C-alpha positions in Angstrom: -1.8 88.5 22.6 -1.4 91.9 24.5 -4.9 92.6 26.0 -4.9 95.7 26.7 -8.5 97.3 28.1 -8.9 101.3 27.2 -11.9 103.6 28.3 -12.4 106.8 26.4 -15.4 109.2 27.2 -18.8 111.8 26.7 -18.6 114.6 29.0 -21.1 117.7 29.7 -18.5 120.1 30.0 -19.2 123.9 30.7 -16.9 126.2 30.2 -15.1 128.0 33.0 -16.9 125.8 35.6 -13.7 124.5 37.0 -15.4 122.8 40.1 -18.4 120.9 37.7 -15.7 119.9 35.3 -13.0 118.6 37.4 -15.7 116.5 39.2 -16.9 114.8 35.9 -13.0 114.5 34.8 -12.6 112.5 38.7 -16.0 110.8 38.4 -14.7 109.3 34.6 -11.5 108.2 35.5 -13.1 106.3 38.0 -15.0 104.8 36.5 -12.1 103.8 33.9 -10.5 102.9 36.5 -13.4 100.1 37.8 -13.8 98.8 34.7 -10.5 98.0 34.4 -8.6 100.4 31.8 -5.3 100.9 31.7 -6.0 104.2 29.8 -8.4 106.8 30.1 -9.1 109.8 27.3 -10.7 112.8 28.0 -11.9 115.4 25.6 -10.0 118.8 24.6 -9.8 120.9 27.2 -11.6 119.4 29.4 -10.4 121.6 32.5 -11.7 124.5 31.4 -14.1 123.8 29.1 -13.7 124.2 25.2 -16.0 126.9 24.6 -14.1 129.8 27.3 -13.5 131.9 23.9 -11.5 134.7 25.5 -11.6 134.3 29.1 -8.5 131.3 27.5 -6.6 134.8 27.3 -6.7 135.5 31.1 -3.6 134.1 33.6 -6.9 133.7 35.7 -8.1 130.5 33.0 -4.4 129.0 32.9 -3.3 128.9 36.7 -6.9 127.4 37.1 -6.1 124.7 34.9 -2.8 124.3 36.7 -4.6 124.4 40.1 -7.1 121.5 39.1 -4.2 119.0 37.5 -2.4 118.9 40.8 -5.6 118.5 42.1 -5.6 115.3 40.1 -2.0 114.2 40.9 -2.0 115.2 44.2 -4.6 111.8 44.7 -5.1 108.6 43.6 -6.2 109.6 40.3 -3.5 108.4 38.2 -2.4 105.7 39.9 -1.6 102.4 37.5 -3.5 104.4 34.7 -2.4 106.7 31.4 -4.7 109.7 31.9 -5.0 112.1 28.7 -6.3 115.6 30.1 -7.0 118.5 28.1 -5.9 122.5 29.5 -4.4 125.1 28.5 -0.9 125.9 28.4 1.7 128.9 28.5 5.3 127.9 27.4 7.5 131.2 27.4 4.7 133.8 25.6 3.3 131.2 23.5 -0.5 129.9 24.7 -0.8 126.4 24.1 -3.7 124.3 23.6 -2.7 120.5 25.1 -3.2 117.6 26.3 -1.5 116.9 29.7 0.0 113.0 29.3 0.0 111.8 33.5 0.9 108.3 34.8 1.3 107.2 39.0 0.9 110.8 39.8 3.9 112.4 37.5 3.0 114.5 33.9 4.7 112.4 31.7 4.6 114.3 28.8 3.5 117.5 27.6 1.7 117.7 24.1 1.1 121.0 22.5 -1.5 121.0 19.7 0.0 121.1 16.1 -3.0 122.0 13.9 -5.5 124.5 15.5 -9.5 124.5 14.2 -9.4 127.8 13.0 -12.7 127.5 10.3 -17.0 127.8 10.6 -17.4 127.9 14.1 -13.3 127.5 15.3 -11.3 130.6 16.1 -8.3 128.4 18.1 -5.6 130.8 16.5 -7.0 133.7 18.4 -6.4 132.1 21.7 -3.4 129.5 20.9 -0.2 128.8 18.7 0.4 125.7 16.8 3.4 124.2 18.0 6.6 123.6 15.3 8.9 121.8 16.0 9.0 118.2 15.0 12.0 116.5 15.9 12.5 117.2 19.5 11.4 117.2 23.1 12.4 120.5 25.2 12.4 120.9 28.7 9.2 122.5 30.5 9.4 124.2 33.7 6.1 123.3 35.3 4.9 126.1 37.6 6.4 126.2 41.1 3.0 125.9 42.8 2.9 122.8 40.6 6.8 121.6 41.1 6.9 121.8 44.6 3.9 119.5 45.6 4.1 116.4 42.9 8.4 116.2 43.3 8.4 117.1 39.5 10.2 120.2 38.2 10.0 119.6 34.5 7.4 117.2 32.1 8.9 117.0 28.4 6.8 119.1 26.1 6.3 119.3 22.3 5.5 116.3 19.6 6.2 112.3 20.4 4.8 109.6 21.6 5.0 107.6 24.5 6.8 103.9 24.8 5.8 101.6 27.2 7.4 98.4 27.6 5.2 96.2 25.9 3.6 99.3 23.4 3.6 103.0 22.4 1.3 105.8 22.9 0.5 108.6 21.4 -1.8 111.7 21.6 -3.9 113.3 18.5 -5.6 116.2 19.1 -9.3 117.3 17.1 -8.4 119.4 13.7 -4.6 117.0 13.3 -7.1 113.7 12.7 -8.7 115.7 9.8 -5.6 117.7 8.3 -4.2 116.6 4.7 -1.4 115.2 6.2 -2.5 113.6 9.4 0.0 112.5 12.3 -0.9 109.4 12.9 0.6 108.2 9.2 4.1 108.9 10.9 3.2 107.7 14.3 2.1 104.6 12.9 5.5 104.1 11.0 7.4 104.6 14.4 5.7 101.8 16.3 2.8 103.4 18.3 -0.2 101.3 18.1 -2.6 103.2 20.6 -4.1 106.4 19.4 -6.0 108.9 21.4 -8.0 112.0 19.8 -9.2 114.0 22.6 -12.1 116.3 20.6 -14.4 119.3 20.7 -16.6 118.6 18.2 -19.8 120.2 17.9 -22.7 118.9 16.5 -24.3 119.2 12.6 -26.9 117.7 11.2 -25.3 114.2 8.7 -21.9 115.1 9.7 -21.0 112.2 12.0 -20.8 110.1 9.2 -17.8 112.2 8.0 -16.3 111.7 11.2 -16.3 108.3 11.7 -15.2 107.8 8.2 -11.9 110.2 9.0 -11.3 107.7 12.0 -11.9 104.4 10.6 -9.3 105.4 7.8 -6.9 106.3 10.1 -6.4 102.2 10.8 -7.8 100.5 8.5 -4.4 100.4 5.6 -2.0 101.2 8.7 -3.5 99.1 11.6 -3.7 100.4 15.2 -5.9 100.8 18.1 -7.7 104.7 17.9 -9.1 106.2 20.7 -12.1 109.3 20.1 -13.1 111.4 23.0 -15.5 114.4 22.9 -17.6 116.5 24.6 -20.9 116.8 25.3 -24.0 119.2 25.8 -24.1 122.4 25.8 -20.7 124.4 27.3 -22.5 127.6 27.0 -22.6 128.5 23.3 -25.2 128.1 20.8 -22.7 124.6 20.0 -23.7 121.4 20.8 -21.2 118.9 21.6 -22.2 115.6 20.0 -20.3 113.0 21.7 -19.6 109.6 19.9 -17.0 108.3 21.8 -15.5 105.6 20.6 -12.4 103.2 19.9 -11.7 101.5 16.5 -8.8 99.0 16.2 -7.6 97.8 12.5 -10.7 100.1 10.9 -13.0 98.1 12.5 -15.7 99.9 15.4 -15.3 98.1 18.2 -17.3 100.5 20.5 -19.4 102.9 20.3 -20.7 105.6 23.0 -24.3 108.4 22.5 -24.5 110.5 20.3 -27.2 112.8 22.4 -27.9 112.2 25.9 -28.8 114.0 28.9 -25.6 112.1 31.2 -22.9 114.4 32.5 -20.6 111.7 32.1 -20.6 108.6 30.1 -17.7 105.7 29.9 -17.0 104.1 26.5 -14.8 101.0 26.9 -12.8 97.8 24.5 -10.8 95.5 25.6 -8.5 95.4 22.5 -5.6 92.9 21.1 -2.2 94.2 20.5 -1.2 91.9 18.6 -3.6 91.9 15.4 -2.2 95.2 15.2 1.1 94.2 14.8 -0.2 91.4 12.6 -1.8 93.7 10.5 1.0 95.7 10.1 4.1 92.9 9.7 1.5 91.5 6.6 1.0 95.2 4.4 4.4 95.2 2.5 4.5 99.1 1.6 3.9 99.6 5.8 7.3 97.7 5.9 8.8 99.3 3.1 8.0 102.9 4.4 8.5 102.1 8.0 12.1 100.7 7.0 12.6 104.9 5.7 10.3 107.0 8.1 11.2 109.9 9.6 11.9 109.4 13.2 9.4 111.0 16.1 11.2 111.8 19.2 9.8 109.8 22.6 9.6 109.4 26.4 10.7 105.9 27.4 8.1 104.7 30.7 9.3 101.2 32.5 6.0 99.8 32.6 3.2 97.1 30.7 0.1 98.3 30.1 -1.3 94.8 27.9 -1.9 92.3 30.2 -1.4 88.1 28.5 -4.1 86.3 26.7 -6.8 84.4 29.6 -9.7 83.1 29.2 -11.4 85.9 31.4 -12.0 88.5 29.1 -11.9 88.5 25.4 -11.2 90.8 22.9 -14.3 93.6 21.5 -16.0 92.8 18.6 -16.7 94.5 15.5 -19.9 96.7 15.8 -22.8 97.9 13.7 -22.3 102.2 13.9 -25.1 103.8 14.9 -26.1 106.6 13.3 -29.1 108.6 13.7 -32.2 109.8 11.1 -32.2 113.8 10.5 -35.0 113.6 11.9 -33.9 112.3 15.0 -30.8 114.5 15.2 -33.3 117.5 14.9 -34.7 116.2 17.6 -32.3 114.8 20.6 -29.8 117.5 20.1 -31.6 120.4 20.4 -33.6 118.9 23.2 -30.8 118.2 25.0 -29.1 121.7 24.5 -32.4 123.3 25.7 -32.2 120.9 28.5 -28.5 121.8 29.4 -28.9 126.2 29.1 -33.0 125.3 31.0 -31.0 123.9 34.1 -27.7 126.0 33.8 -29.4 129.4 33.6 -31.1 129.4 36.6 -34.6 129.4 34.6 -38.1 127.5 35.2 -39.0 126.9 32.2 -39.8 127.9 28.6 -42.5 130.2 26.6 -43.2 129.5 23.6 -45.1 131.5 21.0 -47.2 129.4 19.1 -48.6 129.8 16.1 -50.0 127.1 15.3 -47.5 127.2 12.1 -44.3 124.7 11.0 -41.9 126.0 12.5 -43.0 127.4 15.8 -44.7 123.7 16.3 -40.8 121.9 14.8 -40.0 124.0 18.6 -42.9 123.2 20.9 -41.7 119.2 19.3 -38.3 119.1 20.5 -39.2 121.0 24.0 -41.6 117.9 23.9 -39.2 115.4 22.9 -36.7 117.0 25.5 -39.6 116.3 28.5 -39.8 113.2 27.4 -35.5 112.3 27.3 -35.9 113.9 31.3 -38.3 111.2 32.3 -37.1 108.6 30.4 -33.1 109.0 31.9 -34.7 109.7 35.4 -36.8 106.5 35.0 -33.2 105.0 34.3 -31.9 105.9 37.2 -29.6 109.3 36.5 -29.7 111.4 39.6 -28.4 114.3 38.2 -31.1 114.9 35.5 -33.4 114.0 38.5 -32.4 116.3 40.7 -32.6 118.6 38.1 -35.5 118.1 37.1 -36.9 118.6 40.6 -35.6 121.9 40.6 -36.7 123.4 37.5 -39.8 121.6 38.2 -40.8 123.0 41.6 -41.4 118.9 42.5 -41.9 118.9 46.5 -42.3 116.3 48.8 -40.4 113.2 47.2 -42.3 114.1 44.0 -40.1 113.7 40.6 -41.3 113.8 36.9 -42.4 110.0 35.8 -45.0 111.6 32.6 -43.5 113.9 30.3 -47.1 115.7 30.1 -47.0 116.4 33.4 -43.2 117.8 33.7 -44.2 119.2 30.0 -47.4 121.5 32.5 -44.8 122.2 35.0 -41.8 124.2 33.2 -43.2 125.3 29.6 -46.1 127.9 28.9 -47.4 128.3 25.1 -49.0 131.7 24.0 -51.3 131.6 20.7 -51.5 135.4 20.6 -54.0 136.0 17.9 -55.6 139.1 15.7 -58.0 139.4 13.4 -55.6 138.0 10.6 -55.6 134.3 12.1 -57.9 131.8 11.5 -59.4 129.0 13.4 -57.5 126.2 11.9 -54.4 127.4 13.5 -55.6 128.8 16.7 -57.0 125.0 16.2 -53.9 123.7 16.1 -52.1 125.3 18.2 -54.4 124.1 20.9 -54.2 120.3 19.9 -50.5 120.7 19.8 -49.6 122.1 23.5 -52.5 119.8 24.8 -50.5 116.9 23.2 -47.5 117.9 24.5 -49.0 119.3 27.6 -47.9 122.4 27.6 -50.2 125.3 29.8 -51.3 126.5 27.1 -52.8 130.7 26.8 -55.1 132.0 23.8 -54.6 136.2 23.9 -55.6 138.4 21.1 -53.6 141.7 20.2 -56.4 143.6 18.1 -56.8 146.0 21.0 -53.4 146.5 21.5 -52.5 147.2 17.8 -55.7 149.3 17.6 -54.3 151.8 20.0 -51.2 151.9 18.7 -53.3 152.8 15.4 -54.9 155.3 16.9 -51.7 156.9 18.5 -50.2 157.1 15.4 -53.7 158.5 13.7 -53.2 161.4 16.3 -50.0 161.9 16.1 -49.7 162.3 12.1 -53.5 162.8 11.1 -53.2 159.4 9.1 -54.2 155.6 9.9 -52.6 152.8 7.9 -54.8 150.3 5.5 -53.4 147.3 4.2 -52.9 146.9 0.5 -55.8 144.7 -0.1 -57.7 147.4 1.4 -56.2 150.1 -1.0 -52.8 151.2 1.0 -49.6 151.1 0.0 -46.8 148.7 0.2 -45.4 150.7 3.1 -48.5 150.6 5.0 -49.1 147.3 4.5 -45.5 146.5 6.0 -46.0 148.7 8.5 -49.1 147.2 9.7 -47.8 143.3 9.7 -44.3 144.5 11.5 -46.7 146.1 14.6 -48.5 142.7 15.3 -45.1 140.7 14.9 -43.7 143.5 17.3 -45.9 143.7 19.9 -45.7 139.4 20.0 -42.3 140.2 21.2 -43.3 142.5 23.6 -46.1 140.4 25.0 -43.8 137.4 24.8 -41.3 138.5 27.4 -43.6 140.4 29.6 -45.3 136.8 30.0 -42.2 135.2 30.3 -41.1 136.9 33.6 -44.8 137.8 35.2 -46.3 134.2 34.6 -44.4 132.3 37.0 -45.3 134.9 39.5 -49.1 135.0 38.8 -49.1 131.1 39.2 -46.7 131.6 42.1 -43.6 129.7 40.6 -40.0 130.6 41.9 -37.6 132.2 38.7 -38.2 133.1 34.8 -39.1 131.7 31.8 -36.9 132.1 28.6 -38.7 133.0 26.1 -38.2 130.5 22.6 -37.9 131.7 19.1 -38.9 129.7 16.1 -37.4 131.3 13.1 -35.4 128.9 10.2 -32.2 129.0 8.4 -34.2 130.0 5.4 -36.2 133.2 6.5 -32.7 134.1 8.4 -30.9 133.9 4.8 -33.6 135.6 3.0 -34.2 137.9 5.7 -37.8 136.7 6.0 -38.6 138.0 9.6 -39.4 141.6 11.0 -36.3 142.7 13.0 -37.5 142.4 16.9 -40.6 140.3 16.9 -40.6 136.8 17.8 -37.5 135.8 16.0 -36.5 137.5 18.5 -35.9 135.3 21.9 -33.9 134.5 24.4 -32.8 131.2 22.1 -33.8 129.1 19.5 -33.2 125.6 19.3 -34.5 125.7 14.8 -32.7 128.4 13.7 -30.0 126.6 12.0 -32.0 124.7 10.6 -34.1 124.2 7.6 -37.6 124.3 6.6 -37.2 121.0 4.3 -35.7 119.8 7.1 -37.8 121.1 9.8 -41.1 119.5 7.7 -39.8 116.1 7.4 -38.8 116.1 11.0 -42.2 117.4 11.8 -43.2 114.1 9.7 -41.6 111.8 12.1 -42.1 113.6 15.1 -46.1 113.0 14.8 -45.5 109.8 14.5 -42.6 108.5 16.8 -42.9 111.7 19.3 -46.8 110.9 19.0 -47.8 114.7 18.4 -50.7 113.2 16.0 -51.6 116.9 15.4 -48.2 117.9 13.7 -49.4 115.6 10.3 -51.3 118.3 9.7 -49.5 121.2 10.7 -46.7 120.1 7.9 -49.1 119.5 5.4 -50.3 123.0 5.1 -49.4 126.1 3.5 -46.9 128.7 5.4 -48.0 131.6 5.9 -48.1 134.1 8.2 -51.7 135.1 8.8 -50.2 139.0 8.9 -52.7 140.5 6.5 -56.8 139.8 6.2 -57.9 137.3 4.6 -60.2 137.4 2.0 -61.6 135.4 -0.9 -59.6 136.3 -3.4 -56.5 136.1 -1.1 -54.4 134.4 1.2 -51.3 135.1 2.4 -48.3 132.4 1.4 -44.7 132.4 2.8 -43.1 131.6 -0.7 -45.3 134.2 -2.6 -43.9 137.1 -0.2 -40.6 135.6 -0.4 -40.4 135.3 -4.5 -38.9 131.8 -4.2 -39.2 128.4 -2.4 -38.0 126.9 0.7 -36.0 124.7 -1.9 -34.6 126.9 -4.0 -33.3 129.1 -0.7 -32.0 126.0 0.0 -29.9 125.7 -2.8 -28.3 129.5 -2.7 -27.7 128.9 1.3 -25.6 126.0 0.1 -24.0 127.7 -2.6 -23.3 131.0 -1.3 -21.4 129.3 2.0 -20.8 125.7 1.7 -19.2 126.5 -2.2 -18.5 130.1 -1.4 -20.3 131.5 -4.3 -20.5 135.1 -5.2 -23.5 136.3 -7.6 -21.5 135.5 -10.5 -20.3 131.7 -9.7 -23.5 130.8 -8.5 -25.1 132.2 -11.8 -22.5 129.6 -13.6 -23.6 127.2 -11.5 -27.1 127.1 -11.0 -27.0 127.4 -14.8 -26.1 123.6 -15.0 -28.3 122.4 -12.5 -31.3 124.4 -13.7 -30.4 124.7 -17.0 -33.0 121.9 -18.4 -36.0 123.8 -17.0 -34.9 126.9 -17.4 -33.5 129.4 -19.5 -29.9 131.9 -18.4 -32.1 135.1 -17.8 -34.8 133.6 -15.6 -31.5 132.0 -13.8 -30.3 135.2 -13.8 -33.1 137.2 -12.5 -33.5 134.6 -9.5 -30.5 134.8 -8.7 -30.2 138.6 -8.8 -34.1 138.7 -6.6 -32.1 136.1 -4.1 -28.7 138.8 -3.8 -30.8 141.3 -3.3 -32.9 140.8 -0.9 -30.7 138.6 1.0 -28.0 142.3 1.3 -31.0 144.7 1.7 -32.0 142.4 5.1 -28.6 141.3 6.0 -28.7 143.7 8.6 -30.9 141.4 10.8 -28.3 138.8 11.5 -26.5 141.2 13.8 -29.5 141.2 15.6 -30.6 137.3 15.7 -31.2 135.0 18.9 -28.5 133.2 19.9 -29.7 129.3 17.7 -28.3 126.4 18.0 -25.7 125.3 15.5 -26.8 122.2 13.1 -26.9 123.5 9.3 -23.7 124.2 7.3 -24.7 127.0 5.3 -26.0 129.2 8.4 -25.9 132.8 8.0 -25.6 133.7 11.5 -23.6 136.7 11.7 -22.0 136.4 15.6 -19.6 133.6 15.0 -20.4 131.3 12.0 -21.1 133.7 9.0 -18.9 136.9 9.1 -19.7 139.3 6.5 -20.5 143.4 6.4 -24.2 144.5 6.8 -24.7 146.9 4.8 -24.8 146.1 1.4 -25.2 148.2 -2.0 -28.3 145.9 -2.9 -27.7 146.6 -6.5 -24.8 144.2 -6.8 -23.9 146.3 -9.7 -20.8 145.2 -11.1 -21.8 141.9 -10.0 -25.1 142.1 -11.9 -23.2 143.6 -14.9 -21.1 140.6 -15.3 -24.2 138.2 -15.3 -26.2 140.1 -18.1 -22.8 139.9 -19.7 -23.1 136.1 -19.3 -27.0 135.8 -20.5 -25.5 137.6 -23.7 -23.5 135.2 -25.0 -25.6 132.4 -23.5 -29.1 133.5 -25.4 -27.5 136.4 -28.1 -27.6 140.4 -28.3 -31.5 139.8 -28.6 -32.5 139.6 -24.8 -32.9 142.8 -23.4 -31.7 143.3 -20.0 -31.5 147.2 -18.3 -27.8 147.9 -17.5 -28.3 147.8 -13.2 -29.8 144.3 -13.2 -32.8 145.6 -11.5 -36.6 144.9 -13.0 -37.7 146.8 -9.7 -37.3 149.9 -7.9 -35.7 149.1 -4.6 -36.6 152.2 -2.8 -40.4 151.3 -3.6 -40.0 147.9 -2.4 -42.1 146.4 0.8 -38.9 144.6 1.6 -37.5 148.3 2.9 -34.4 149.8 1.7 -33.8 153.8 0.3 -32.9 154.7 -2.7 -29.5 152.6 -2.8 -31.7 149.2 -1.7 -30.2 149.7 1.5 -32.1 148.5 4.1 -33.0 150.9 7.1 -33.1 150.2 10.7 -37.1 149.5 11.2 -37.5 146.9 7.7 -37.8 143.6 7.2 -40.4 141.0 6.1 -42.9 139.7 8.5 -41.9 136.4 10.7 -43.3 133.7 9.4 -45.8 131.9 11.8 -47.6 135.0 13.2 
C-alpha cells in the first residue's frame, strides 16, 4: 500500500494585492505541511489573483509575480513538499497562464495552460496564449534575479508530468478539465496517478453539480487521484469564486471544502491509497489496451518518494456524501460573502439600501442580514481576520466585537423608506418591520416636497404641469412623473450614504446597494439613473422567481418572518396614484410575466436564439395553450422592448454574477445598444412562418408591429430607438 497525503485549498485572493496573496499562499503551505501533506495545490494565478484582467498586460505584474515566487523559493516553504503555484509567465514574446511546480527550493517544471477559458465571463485569450507543443519540453531561461538567488538557470517548460520514484504527478489547469478531449485521459494512459487542477471558477446558481460531475468523471473510468483547488471570494469584480476544493479518488469524493465562506484560507486534506488507482486500472481491459499504444507525454524525473508505506497510524480517506446547497441557500450565502469582501476591502463603513417593502429590495436587505449572521458566526468560531475586519468596520472600541447580528447590523446597515403620495401604508409598514427584524438603522422619508419643487420649477419654465394617466394625462406625462420620483430617490440615497456617517460621528462612507433583478434588466423595466443605479447590486443577476423562493426560505431559515408577507404581495412599483379602480402592477406594466421573462432570457442567451428561432422554440413549448400568432405577438413584444431598453445595460450597476442569462453589458453579454427595434427582417420571417402554420387567412401587418413605437410610454423615437432619458420605472418604488 502506497499512502499519499495531499492538500488542496480555497484561497481568498485579491487581484493585484501581492502582499495579501503571498501571505495566504504561505499560510496555506504551512497548514499543508502541518497536516503532513506531500503535495500542496493552490488555485489558478494565485500569486497575482485571477481577476487582474488588463493588468496582466503590464510587465510589472509579471515581475512582481516572479518576486513573490523567489520569496517562496528562498525560504523553507517548498522543503519536502511539492507545491503547485499559479502565476503568469512570459516566454519569448508570448504570455502564458502557468502552474509552476516547485520542490525543495527548485522549479521542477513550468506548465503553461493549453486550452484557455474564453467564453462567458472569461477573456483569457485577451491576455494569454495557449501552449501548442505536446511532444517535448523546452528549456526556459529563468529571470536573472531568480536564477542568481536559487542557483538554477533554466527549468523545463511545456506540457508534461513529474515522475517521482513511487508515482507520477501532473497539472491540469481549470478549463482543460472541461475541454472536448481532456488532457487527463492521455496523462492517465502515461501512468500519471495524481492530477492537480488549479482553477479560477466563479459561482453560478446550480453550477456546482456540473463541476463535480466533470471532476468525478475524470477518474471514474480510468482511475486516479484528482485534486481540485479554487479561489473563494470577491477578488475585485462582479464574480464570486465559490471554492469547493476537493479530492476525488477513482470517482469517489473523499474530501470537500466549503463553497461559501468568510475564511481567507481553507485547507482540504486527504490520505489516498495509490495502489487503489493502479488496481482499478489493471482491472480495466480497454485501459490496458489503450495504454499499450499511447502517445508518449514528456516527463521530468525527480528521485524522491512522496508516499509512505502501510501503517496503522493512518488510514485512507473514505468516500463522503457530496454537500450541495439549495438555490435559496446559494442566494443567501454567495452574495452575502461577496458583500462582505467588497465592504471590508473598499474602505467603506457599511451599506445603505433604499428599502421599499417590495420583494427585490427586501431580498437585498435579507442578504445583508445573512452577511451579518455569517460574520458573527465566524467570529464565534475563532476567525481572527473576520473579527479584526468587523471591529474596524463596526467602529468597536474597548475590546468589544460583534456577538449579535442585529447589533452589528445597526452599526453597518442603513435602510431608508422613501415614500411618496403614491406609496401605501402596507409597504411602508413592511419595510419598517423587516428593518427591525434585521436590526438596520431605519429611516422613513417623504419625497413629496422635492417632487413638488421640481414640478413647480418645470411649470415655471414651460407653463405646463404634467398629470398622471389616471388623472387624464398622456403616456409621456405619466412616465415623466414616475421617473422624477425614481431619480430623486437615487440622488437622495447617495446623499444619505455620504453624509449619514458624519451625522452619527462615524468614519468613512456607506456603499449604496441596488435592488433590480435580472429579469427587469433584460426587459429594461427600470428607470435609467434611479435606485437601480447604486455602487453594487447583490441580486442584479438573479431572477424574480428565484428571489421569491429565496424570500420564502429566508422567512424561516434567517428568522425574518415578515418576508413571507412580502413574497406573497403582487409586485408593484407604486409610482402612480392608487385609485379604487386602478392599482399599478409590474407584470401588467411590462406586458409579460416574470416567468415568461425567464424563458425569453434563457432562450436568448443560453440557447443563442434570435427572434425567429425563439418563436420556433416557443411554438413547441407553448403550442398546447397558444396559437402561433399569439406566440409571435409575445416574441415580438419581448424583442421590441428588450432592444428599446438595451442602452440601460451600459450603465447598469455592477452586479453579483449568478445567472447564465444575465444581460450585463460590461463583461458577460456583449451586444450593441442601438437597435432598429422594429426588427423588420426578423419579424417578417416570423409572419411568414405564422402564415404557413395558421394559413393565409391570418391578417398580420407587414412590420409586425401592433402599436406605434413612437407613442409608447417606454421611450423611443419614430424608429423605436430609445432616448437617453427613457425607460420604465424601477420596481419596488
